[in-house]
BAKE-781143 format. One line per 3 residues: number of its first residue (from 0); for each residue x, y, z of C-alpha. Coordinates in Angstrom, 1 decimal. Example, Ala and Ser with C-alpha at 12.3 -4.5 7.8 and 13.67 -1.06 7.14 Angstrom:
REM residues 2
0) 12.3 -4.5 7.8  13.7 -1.1 7.1
***
This chain:
REM residues 607
0) -0.1 0.0 -0.3  1.2 3.4 -0.9  2.0 5.8 1.8
3) -0.4 8.8 1.4  1.0 12.2 2.9  -1.3 14.9 3.7
6) -0.6 18.6 3.9  0.1 20.2 7.2  0.2 23.6 8.2
9) 4.0 25.1 8.3  4.6 27.1 11.4  6.3 30.3 10.4
12) 7.0 32.6 13.3  6.6 36.0 11.3  3.1 35.3 9.9
15) 0.4 36.9 11.7  -2.8 35.0 12.6  -4.2 36.2 9.4
18) -2.7 34.0 6.9  -0.9 30.7 6.7  1.1 28.7 4.2
21) 0.6 24.9 3.4  1.6 22.7 0.6  4.0 20.5 -0.8
24) 5.9 23.1 -2.4  7.4 24.2 1.0  9.5 21.1 1.1
27) 12.9 20.2 -0.6  12.0 16.8 -1.6  8.9 17.7 -3.7
30) 10.8 18.0 -6.8  8.0 18.3 -9.5  8.8 20.7 -12.5
33) 6.8 23.6 -10.9  6.6 23.6 -7.1  3.4 25.0 -5.7
36) 1.8 25.9 -2.2  -1.1 27.8 -0.9  -1.8 30.8 1.4
39) -5.0 30.7 3.6  -6.4 33.8 4.9  -8.2 33.9 8.2
42) -10.2 36.5 10.2  -9.2 37.8 13.9  -10.9 35.1 15.5
45) -8.7 32.1 13.5  -11.8 31.5 11.4  -10.9 30.6 7.5
48) -11.9 33.5 4.9  -14.0 32.4 2.0  -13.4 35.6 -0.1
51) -10.3 37.5 -1.5  -8.6 39.8 0.7  -6.1 41.2 -1.5
54) -5.5 42.3 -4.9  -2.8 40.3 -7.0  -0.9 43.7 -7.5
57) -0.5 44.0 -3.8  1.0 40.8 -3.2  5.0 40.1 -3.9
60) 6.5 36.9 -4.3  10.7 36.5 -4.3  13.1 33.7 -3.8
63) 16.8 34.2 -2.5  19.4 32.1 -1.4  19.7 31.9 2.5
66) 23.6 31.8 1.9  24.1 35.4 0.0  20.3 36.6 -0.2
69) 20.9 36.7 -3.9  17.8 36.5 -6.2  17.4 32.6 -7.4
72) 16.7 32.5 -11.3  13.1 31.4 -11.5  9.6 32.2 -12.8
75) 6.9 32.7 -10.2  3.3 33.1 -10.6  0.4 34.0 -8.0
78) -3.3 33.2 -8.6  -6.3 34.3 -6.6  -8.5 31.2 -6.3
81) -11.5 33.5 -5.1  -12.2 31.5 -2.0  -9.7 33.0 0.6
84) -6.8 31.0 -0.7  -4.2 32.1 -2.9  -1.8 29.7 -5.2
87) 1.9 30.4 -5.4  3.8 28.4 -8.0  7.6 28.8 -9.0
90) 9.7 27.0 -11.6  13.5 27.0 -10.8  16.2 27.5 -13.5
93) 18.9 26.7 -11.1  19.3 24.7 -8.1  19.8 26.2 -4.7
96) 20.6 24.8 -1.0  18.2 26.3 1.5  15.9 28.6 -0.3
99) 14.2 31.6 1.3  10.5 32.6 0.3  9.4 36.3 0.8
102) 5.8 37.0 0.6  4.4 40.7 0.9  0.8 40.1 1.3
105) -0.9 43.5 1.7  0.8 44.7 4.7  2.0 41.6 6.0
108) 5.6 40.2 5.6  5.7 36.4 5.4  8.9 34.5 5.1
111) 9.8 30.7 5.0  12.7 28.8 4.6  13.1 25.5 2.6
114) 15.8 23.7 4.0  18.2 21.2 2.0  19.0 21.2 -1.8
117) 16.2 22.3 -4.0  17.0 21.0 -7.6  15.7 22.6 -10.6
120) 13.8 20.6 -13.3  17.0 20.6 -15.3  18.9 19.1 -12.5
123) 20.3 15.3 -13.0  19.9 14.2 -9.2  17.6 11.3 -8.9
126) 16.4 9.9 -5.7  17.7 6.1 -5.6  15.0 5.2 -2.8
129) 11.8 4.7 -4.8  9.8 4.3 -1.8  11.1 7.6 -0.3
132) 10.3 9.2 -3.9  6.6 7.7 -3.6  6.3 9.2 -0.2
135) 7.8 12.7 -0.9  5.5 13.1 -4.1  2.4 11.9 -2.1
138) 1.6 9.3 -4.6  -2.1 8.4 -4.5  -3.1 5.1 -3.2
141) -5.7 4.6 -5.8  -4.5 2.6 -8.9  -7.3 0.7 -9.8
144) -6.8 1.1 -13.5  -3.2 -0.1 -13.3  -4.1 -3.2 -11.2
147) -7.0 -4.0 -14.0  -4.6 -3.6 -16.9  -2.0 -5.7 -15.2
150) -4.3 -8.5 -14.5  -3.7 -10.4 -17.7  -0.1 -10.3 -17.8
153) 1.2 -12.2 -15.0  4.8 -12.4 -16.7  6.1 -10.6 -19.8
156) 8.7 -12.2 -22.1  10.0 -9.3 -24.5  11.6 -11.6 -26.7
159) 8.4 -13.2 -27.6  6.3 -9.7 -27.6  8.8 -8.4 -30.1
162) 8.2 -11.4 -32.2  4.7 -11.1 -32.5  4.8 -7.2 -32.6
165) 7.0 -7.4 -35.9  4.5 -9.5 -37.8  1.6 -7.7 -36.2
168) 2.6 -4.0 -36.3  6.1 -3.4 -37.5  5.3 -4.4 -40.9
171) 2.8 -2.0 -41.3  4.7 1.4 -40.9  1.6 3.3 -42.8
174) -0.9 2.1 -40.0  1.0 1.8 -36.6  3.7 4.0 -35.0
177) 5.3 2.3 -31.7  8.6 2.9 -30.1  10.6 0.1 -28.4
180) 12.0 1.4 -25.2  14.6 0.2 -22.7  15.2 1.9 -19.6
183) 18.5 0.4 -18.1  20.7 2.1 -15.4  18.2 5.0 -15.4
186) 19.3 5.8 -19.1  16.6 5.5 -21.9  17.2 3.9 -25.3
189) 14.7 3.5 -28.1  13.9 2.1 -31.6  10.8 3.3 -33.3
192) 8.8 1.9 -36.0  6.4 3.4 -38.6  6.1 6.5 -40.5
195) 4.5 8.8 -38.3  6.5 8.7 -35.0  6.6 12.2 -33.9
198) 4.7 11.8 -30.7  7.6 10.0 -29.6  8.7 13.8 -28.4
201) 6.0 13.1 -25.6  7.3 9.9 -24.2  10.8 10.9 -24.6
204) 10.1 13.9 -22.4  8.7 12.4 -19.5  11.1 9.6 -19.3
207) 13.9 11.8 -19.2  12.3 14.3 -16.8  11.5 11.3 -14.5
210) 15.1 9.9 -14.9  16.3 13.3 -13.5  14.2 12.8 -10.4
213) 14.3 9.1 -9.3  16.1 6.0 -10.2  13.5 4.2 -12.5
216) 13.9 0.2 -12.4  15.2 -1.5 -15.7  12.5 -2.1 -17.8
219) 11.8 -2.8 -21.5  8.3 -2.0 -23.1  6.4 -1.1 -26.3
222) 5.0 2.5 -26.5  2.1 3.1 -28.7  2.4 6.6 -30.3
225) -1.1 6.6 -31.7  -4.3 7.5 -29.8  -6.1 4.4 -30.6
228) -5.2 1.6 -28.2  -4.1 -1.5 -30.3  -3.9 -4.7 -28.1
231) -7.1 -6.3 -29.2  -9.0 -9.3 -27.9  -9.0 -11.3 -30.9
234) -6.0 -13.2 -30.1  -3.2 -13.4 -27.7  -2.8 -9.8 -26.5
237) 0.4 -8.0 -26.4  1.2 -5.7 -23.2  1.5 -2.6 -24.9
240) 1.6 0.9 -23.2  -0.8 3.4 -24.6  -2.3 6.6 -23.5
243) -6.0 5.6 -24.1  -7.7 2.2 -23.3  -11.0 0.8 -24.5
246) -13.4 -2.0 -23.5  -12.1 -3.8 -26.6  -8.5 -3.8 -25.9
249) -5.9 -4.8 -23.2  -3.7 -1.6 -23.6  -1.7 -0.6 -20.1
252) -2.6 3.0 -19.9  -0.5 6.0 -19.1  -1.9 9.3 -18.4
255) -2.3 11.0 -21.8  0.3 13.0 -23.4  -1.9 16.1 -23.4
258) -2.0 16.1 -19.3  1.7 15.1 -19.1  2.9 17.7 -21.4
261) 0.7 20.2 -19.4  2.6 18.9 -16.3  6.3 19.2 -17.5
264) 5.5 22.5 -19.7  3.7 24.3 -16.8  4.6 27.9 -16.5
267) 6.7 27.2 -19.8  5.5 26.5 -23.2  1.7 25.9 -22.4
270) -1.0 28.1 -20.8  -3.2 25.3 -20.2  -2.7 23.1 -17.2
273) -4.5 21.6 -14.3  -4.4 24.7 -12.2  -5.6 27.0 -15.1
276) -9.4 26.3 -14.5  -9.4 27.0 -10.9  -7.2 30.1 -11.1
279) -9.3 31.9 -13.7  -11.9 34.1 -12.2  -15.1 32.7 -13.6
282) -18.7 34.2 -13.4  -20.7 33.8 -10.1  -22.8 30.6 -10.4
285) -25.8 32.9 -10.2  -24.6 34.9 -13.4  -23.6 31.7 -15.3
288) -25.7 31.0 -18.6  -28.0 27.9 -17.5  -27.2 25.9 -20.8
291) -25.3 22.7 -21.8  -22.0 24.1 -23.6  -19.7 22.6 -26.3
294) -17.2 23.8 -28.9  -15.1 21.4 -30.8  -14.3 19.6 -34.1
297) -16.3 16.7 -35.8  -14.0 14.0 -34.2  -17.1 11.7 -33.6
300) -20.8 11.4 -34.9  -22.0 12.1 -31.6  -20.5 15.8 -31.9
303) -22.7 16.3 -35.1  -25.8 14.9 -33.3  -25.3 17.4 -30.2
306) -25.1 20.2 -32.8  -28.5 19.4 -34.2  -30.2 19.0 -30.7
309) -28.9 22.4 -29.8  -30.6 23.9 -32.9  -33.8 22.0 -31.5
312) -33.2 23.1 -28.0  -31.5 26.5 -27.9  -32.8 27.3 -24.4
315) -31.1 24.3 -22.9  -28.0 23.8 -25.2  -25.3 25.9 -27.0
318) -23.4 23.6 -29.1  -21.5 24.0 -32.3  -18.4 23.0 -34.3
321) -15.4 24.9 -34.8  -14.1 23.0 -37.8  -14.8 19.8 -39.6
324) -12.3 17.2 -40.9  -14.1 13.9 -40.5  -17.4 14.6 -42.1
327) -16.9 16.9 -44.6  -19.6 15.4 -46.8  -22.0 17.3 -44.5
330) -20.2 20.4 -44.1  -22.9 22.6 -45.7  -25.2 21.4 -42.8
333) -23.0 22.9 -40.1  -21.5 26.1 -41.5  -20.9 28.6 -40.5
336) -18.7 27.4 -38.1  -18.3 28.9 -34.6  -15.2 30.9 -33.6
339) -12.6 29.4 -31.1  -13.4 29.8 -27.5  -10.7 29.8 -24.9
342) -11.5 27.1 -22.4  -11.9 29.2 -19.3  -14.6 30.9 -21.0
345) -16.4 27.5 -21.3  -17.4 28.1 -17.6  -19.4 31.1 -18.4
348) -22.0 28.5 -18.7  -23.4 26.1 -16.0  -23.2 22.9 -17.7
351) -20.3 21.3 -19.8  -20.8 18.8 -22.4  -18.2 15.9 -22.4
354) -18.0 13.9 -25.5  -15.6 11.6 -27.0  -13.2 12.7 -29.8
357) -11.8 10.1 -31.9  -10.9 8.2 -28.8  -11.5 9.5 -25.2
360) -11.9 13.1 -24.5  -8.5 14.3 -23.5  -10.1 17.7 -22.2
363) -12.0 16.0 -19.3  -9.4 16.6 -16.6  -9.6 20.4 -17.2
366) -13.5 20.2 -16.9  -13.5 18.4 -13.8  -11.1 21.2 -12.4
369) -13.5 23.9 -13.5  -16.8 25.2 -11.7  -19.5 23.8 -14.0
372) -21.5 20.6 -13.9  -20.3 18.0 -16.3  -22.4 15.6 -18.5
375) -20.2 13.1 -19.5  -21.0 10.5 -22.6  -20.9 7.0 -22.0
378) -17.8 5.5 -23.8  -16.0 2.4 -24.4  -12.8 4.6 -24.3
381) -11.3 5.6 -21.1  -8.3 7.2 -19.4  -6.0 6.3 -16.8
384) -8.3 7.8 -13.9  -11.7 7.2 -15.1  -12.4 4.0 -13.2
387) -11.9 6.2 -10.0  -14.6 8.6 -11.2  -18.2 7.8 -10.0
390) -21.2 8.9 -11.9  -23.7 11.3 -10.0  -20.7 12.0 -7.5
393) -18.5 13.6 -10.0  -20.5 14.1 -13.0  -23.9 13.3 -14.8
396) -23.9 10.4 -17.2  -25.6 10.4 -20.6  -26.2 7.7 -23.0
399) -23.9 7.3 -25.9  -26.4 8.3 -28.5  -27.6 11.5 -26.4
402) -31.2 10.4 -26.1  -31.5 11.4 -22.4  -29.4 14.6 -22.5
405) -32.3 17.0 -22.6  -34.1 15.1 -19.6  -30.6 15.3 -17.5
408) -30.3 19.0 -18.3  -33.8 19.7 -17.2  -33.2 17.6 -14.0
411) -30.2 19.7 -13.4  -31.7 23.0 -13.9  -34.4 21.9 -11.2
414) -31.8 20.5 -8.7  -29.4 23.5 -8.5  -27.8 22.6 -5.0
417) -27.0 19.0 -6.0  -25.4 20.1 -9.3  -23.2 22.4 -6.9
420) -22.1 19.4 -4.8  -21.2 17.3 -7.8  -19.1 20.2 -8.8
423) -17.3 20.4 -5.6  -16.6 16.9 -5.6  -15.3 16.7 -9.0
426) -12.9 19.5 -8.1  -11.8 17.6 -5.0  -11.1 14.5 -7.3
429) -8.7 16.7 -9.3  -6.8 17.7 -6.2  -6.4 14.4 -5.1
432) -5.8 12.6 -8.5  -4.7 14.8 -11.3  -1.9 17.1 -10.0
435) 1.4 17.3 -11.2  2.7 14.9 -8.6  0.1 12.3 -9.3
438) 0.7 12.2 -13.2  4.6 12.0 -12.5  3.8 9.0 -10.0
441) 1.5 7.0 -12.0  4.2 7.0 -14.7  6.8 5.5 -12.4
444) 3.9 3.0 -10.8  3.2 1.8 -14.4  7.1 1.2 -15.2
447) 7.3 -0.5 -11.6  4.5 -3.0 -12.1  5.4 -3.8 -15.6
450) 9.3 -4.4 -14.5  7.9 -7.1 -11.8  6.5 -9.0 -14.6
453) 9.4 -9.2 -17.0  11.0 -12.6 -17.2  13.4 -11.8 -20.0
456) 16.5 -9.9 -19.2  16.4 -6.0 -20.0  19.0 -5.8 -22.7
459) 20.1 -2.4 -24.8  19.5 -3.7 -28.3  22.2 -2.7 -30.8
462) 19.8 -0.8 -33.3  18.6 1.5 -30.3  19.7 5.3 -29.8
465) 20.3 6.8 -26.6  17.6 9.5 -25.6  19.6 12.4 -24.3
468) 18.8 15.4 -22.1  18.8 18.3 -23.3  19.3 17.4 -27.1
471) 15.7 15.8 -27.0  14.1 18.3 -24.5  14.5 21.8 -26.4
474) 12.4 23.6 -23.5  14.9 22.4 -20.8  17.6 24.5 -19.5
477) 20.5 22.5 -18.3  21.6 23.1 -14.8  25.0 22.0 -14.1
480) 24.2 21.4 -10.4  26.2 19.4 -8.1  23.9 16.4 -6.8
483) 24.1 15.9 -3.2  22.0 12.9 -2.7  23.9 10.7 -0.2
486) 24.0 7.6 -2.5  24.9 9.2 -5.7  28.5 9.6 -7.1
489) 30.4 12.5 -6.9  29.9 13.6 -10.7  27.9 16.6 -11.6
492) 25.5 17.6 -14.1  24.0 15.2 -16.7  26.9 13.0 -16.3
495) 26.2 11.6 -13.0  25.2 7.9 -12.9  23.2 5.9 -10.6
498) 25.3 4.1 -8.0  26.1 0.5 -8.2  24.5 -0.4 -4.8
501) 23.0 -3.8 -3.9  20.3 -3.0 -1.0  19.0 -6.6 -0.7
504) 20.0 -10.0 -1.8  19.2 -13.7 -2.2  22.2 -16.0 -1.2
507) 22.2 -19.7 -2.4  24.7 -22.2 -1.0  25.9 -23.9 -4.0
510) 29.1 -25.7 -2.0  29.5 -29.1 -0.7  28.8 -28.5 3.0
513) 26.9 -26.3 5.4  28.4 -22.6 5.7  28.2 -19.4 8.1
516) 27.6 -16.2 6.3  27.9 -12.6 7.4  26.4 -10.0 5.2
519) 27.9 -6.4 6.2  25.6 -3.2 5.4  27.0 0.2 5.5
522) 25.6 3.8 5.5  27.0 7.1 5.7  29.0 6.8 8.9
525) 30.6 4.3 10.7  27.8 3.8 13.3  25.5 2.8 10.5
528) 27.3 -0.5 10.0  25.2 -3.7 10.3  26.3 -7.1 10.0
531) 23.6 -9.9 9.5  24.5 -13.5 10.3  22.8 -16.4 8.8
534) 23.7 -20.2 8.2  23.0 -22.3 5.1  23.0 -25.8 4.8
537) 24.1 -27.4 1.4  21.6 -26.4 -1.3  19.6 -23.9 0.9
540) 18.8 -20.4 0.2  17.7 -17.3 1.9  16.8 -13.6 1.3
543) 18.5 -10.9 3.2  16.1 -7.9 3.5  17.3 -4.4 3.0
546) 18.4 -2.4 6.0  17.6 1.5 6.6  19.5 4.4 8.6
549) 18.5 7.8 9.8  20.4 10.8 9.3  20.1 14.5 9.5
552) 18.1 16.7 11.6  14.8 15.8 10.5  15.9 11.9 10.8
555) 15.5 11.2 7.1  15.5 7.6 6.3  17.8 5.9 3.8
558) 18.9 2.7 2.6  21.9 0.8 3.4  24.1 -0.9 0.9
561) 25.8 -4.2 1.1  29.7 -3.8 1.3  30.9 -7.4 2.1
564) 29.7 -11.0 2.0  32.0 -13.2 4.1  31.5 -16.9 4.2
567) 33.0 -19.3 6.6  33.3 -22.8 5.2  33.0 -25.9 7.2
570) 36.7 -26.7 7.3  37.4 -23.3 8.7  38.4 -21.5 5.5
573) 37.0 -17.9 5.0  36.3 -16.4 1.6  35.1 -12.7 0.8
576) 33.4 -10.8 -1.9  33.5 -7.1 -1.7  32.0 -4.2 -3.2
579) 31.9 -3.4 -6.2  30.1 -6.1 -7.2  30.3 -7.8 -10.9
582) 27.3 -6.9 -13.0  25.9 -4.3 -10.6  26.0 -0.8 -12.4
585) 22.8 0.6 -10.8  20.9 0.1 -7.7  19.7 -3.5 -7.4
588) 17.3 -5.3 -5.1  17.2 -8.9 -4.3  20.6 -9.4 -6.1
591) 21.9 -13.1 -6.3  25.0 -14.1 -4.4  26.0 -17.8 -5.1
594) 28.5 -19.8 -2.6  30.7 -22.2 -4.5  33.4 -24.1 -2.9
597) 36.3 -21.8 -3.8  34.5 -18.4 -4.4  31.4 -16.2 -4.0
600) 29.8 -15.2 -7.3  27.4 -12.1 -8.2  24.8 -13.1 -10.4
603) 22.1 -11.0 -12.3  19.0 -12.7 -11.3  17.5 -11.9 -14.8
606) 19.9 -13.7 -16.6
***
């Protein structure tokens, strides 16, 4: 079970009783591309205020180094959530030790120091302890879609997968586009197949970004670059990773490239992100237009039907197409097209109609974050989070053919209070499942579960190319930072490699007699040393679990590494095997050590 952390108010001595800061962006370990936290206002009696108290032009937000008080190169943004809460976001372009936050909020001076090393998105300094990384990112415990996706695939042999994919997909380059990825020693390699593989830029970007933040498991998989899921049920399905799933396929689903790109590019090349809908000042509910709203292109036939329905019921619907691509033979019926409407203006209407596009509607996360009631079409397509949505709690379900849409809109108009409650639940859902840390977490969770099922060795193929930081990410500014992770090597910048550490192991006694074994662990200091004593009869084996130590003022937990295997044999002879161990070039768990009569062998369990 994943450990879910909750936000706690940060005590700040210089803050009056009128405002408090809270949120994950006040911790050094929360290494998302754009960090964020909140300011909550209170009245003199300590009660939360539910209205704005300061205009944005009376709020200042600065970041400086504690050591010299020089400004830190960053992009900062403040948003009024219009409920007594303010959102503060910042993207760092340089890494810093001990970051000083200064906020001028009206007449208040608010200060907070984030202690520790705060790394920019361009700094290669991955956390080697995956459990600690999950904790720091407050990863959601809900993975119901992932569990369902992986049920069919108990084991995965990539040699067989590639053989089948060659016949089914690779020989049809005009129809399919896939990339064969290998992540090994926290480096990304790929070989792509198909004529239209441009969307590899999205998968490249997220894997590179993750590799700078956490040491990912060694894993090998096929990534579908198209919108349509491919792993059909007609024959032996393949464990393909895709951005969209369907009831007719068995693809393993990642968050869509759209919400992932918005996560990585927040406060950079994109203006649409999960916070945008809640930070835009919308009309008060009483002033919103009481109609269902839709704008989009002709990506599915029901969109055309919705426009026809809108013309019959203009008092309940305002739906129109902005352009046509798929059904151009019917273009005369739908001209003139409506002009493009920015998504924040969608919420001038009380009700949003969410219909499929070519597959699932990738705009749904942003609609959930807004303050309108969503009417979601029944569909066989889904994104990674749909399974956790509940009809009538987070949205109003409508039939695929829209035959009950008018009835449902009429219900909403007659049940205003219930509609607003559903909206609040939807907004809360996005806060708990669709923020940047949740998107990054889900990617790593998919890779972790996939890696557990691999029975074939993860090998870099000779025709693969290395996906490189900066070269394959034009938006990232390289930060020649010095990585201070306790378990990292002393190299800096993008050349830093994940350490060759063994955290836990399986010891097999292949010798001719009983042996006594000492497994020596070490940490940062001498007092972290720990020795595990075991005895194994001939032919026996035993797992030695990982060990932890605490370090620093906050008693942060780190994993110890195995330094030495010492074996005392039945005849009194002692043999040893010391670090570095053969074959270990990155962090390993359950590494195999085989005891022979005259030696101890370091063995890759996947070979």
